C-alpha positions, 0 to 999 in steps of 0.5 A: 078770905076765899081766893080763886085763881084762874090761869091758863096752865101751871107750866114753867113760866114767870106768871105761873111761878109767881102765882104758885108762890103767892098762893102758897104764902096766902094759904099759909097766912090762913086764907082759903086758896084754890087755883083753877087751870084751863089746861092739864099742863101743870108741871108746877103741881109738885111745888104746891105739895104740902100747902093748903092750896086746892088745885083744880085742873081742867082742859080746854078743847078749843080757844073758847070752850063753853064746857070749861066756862060752864064747869068754872062757873059751877065751881064758882057757885059751889066754892063761893069765893070772896074774890076771883083773880085771873092770870094770863090772857085766857085766865083773865077772859075765862074768869070775867065771863064765868063770874058774870052775874055771880056777884063775886068781884073779878080782878085781872093781871097784867104781866107785860106791857106794850104788846099787841093782841091778835085780832080775835084776842082783841075782840074778846077783850073789848067785849068783856073787859068791863067785867073786870073790877080792877087789874093787878100789874107787876110793874108801873109800866104794866100799870100804865099799859093796863089802864089803857087796855082796860079803860080803868081809872088809875085807882083800880089798877094796882102794882104788886111787884114780884116776890121770892123766898130768899131762904128757900132760893138759897137752899135750892142754889146750894143743894148740889155739889155739881160744878157747872163750869166743868159740866158745860165747858170742861174748864173751872177757870172760865167766866160764865155769863148766862141768860135764863128764859124761854126761846121766844121772840120777846127774849131776842135770842138773836141779840143774845147770841150776837152779844155772846159772840162779841163778849167772847171775841173781846175776852176768850175767857168768857163762856155763855150759857142759855137756860130755857127752851121753846114755848109749846101750847098744850091742848087740843086746838092749834096754838097761835105763834105767841104760844108755840115758838118751835119755828123761832127756836129752829131759826135761833139754832141756825144762827147759833150754828153759823157763829161756830162757837159751840164749844164756848156757847151752850144751850142747857134746855129746860132745867130744874136746877136753875138757881144752882146754875145761876148762882155759879155764873158770873153775870146774868144778862137779859136781851128782851124786847119787852118784859114785865118783871122777869123772875130770872132777874129777881132770883139772880139779884137774890143770889148775888149775881150781877145783872145786865139788861136791855131797857124795858118796863121797870128795869131802871127802877129795879137794877141799882146802877145805871150802867146795868141797863143798856139803852141800845139793843147793841151786841157791843154795848151789851158785851161791854156792860157784862164786862163792867158788871163783872169788874164791879160785881161785889158792889153790884151784888150787895146793892141788888141783894139789899133791893130784894130784901126791901122790895121783893120778898114774897111776904111783902108781895102777898101782904100788898095783894091781900090789901088790894083784895080787901078793897074790892071785897069790902066795897062789893055788897054781894061778896061772901063774908070772910 
């Protein structure tokens, strides 16, 4: 099978990480896989080293760049994929339009739910959504949202949960001798709660900060570490507020300064050793307003770190115990849930690891995705033979 992925970029986001892992797995299973990026922001390129995945890097100079559409269409004609799969809004839109008339079935992705498109995104989507044959969501909540957004029947919107490489994750987590409690807080005896994610409105860093303050007030032995940074859009055109969160980060840092807890709450910024940091934390917590299926949650579960989360998407299907999900976006409730998770950490960690082994290995995700692809290749008379 020849699979062409189209994505906005290969930056350090969750969708980008999943695409890299799926592409590696499918290529390792004998399929021909190519990734076409619409921006030169490709820090995940090294993760493809040694794989058989072909990476094609382009650069949009406007939100709608006819030259990129033309080059992508030429690539489709030259490479002759059996199926095209778009990721993220730009990847979805460009894959639909570039493949028009090619006879190659196009699938799009849904990585979130219950968000709003900007007016120009909404117009572009409405005019071209009928060109997508199906959608692959990474949650059941995302599937229901995509059915409405694309106007597709349920049978053409599929759920493939995120997957991870457990053994590789464990190797990454144990590949350092660093002591992060001491590195960040100068004390090996403290307890550490962490949050991993971009500094963006949907992650609700203001709630995360207030929850950290309540946690420390209730028990001074706690420390809180935030891992991640602002989103910044690559390219030559002016980014929208959904892709550049520098102003939001500035507001978050003002809130942080007002708390006066800089010795107990730290911002680590972007890191390449996230699995190792998370593994040494006592609890990972999430304060998102909306999400799809965060890789940080999955990785913490795989590393044996208890997770506490606000309620969104499929999180109640994923976390094994009801007390891990906080219904109200309340700093007090989140702080109490973190404390309970720490007290019950052994039982929670064991159940989380079992869930990952059963439902979220990358091999399972790739197999389910391959099954989805074959439905459209088989039913499309114009598709190229495998």
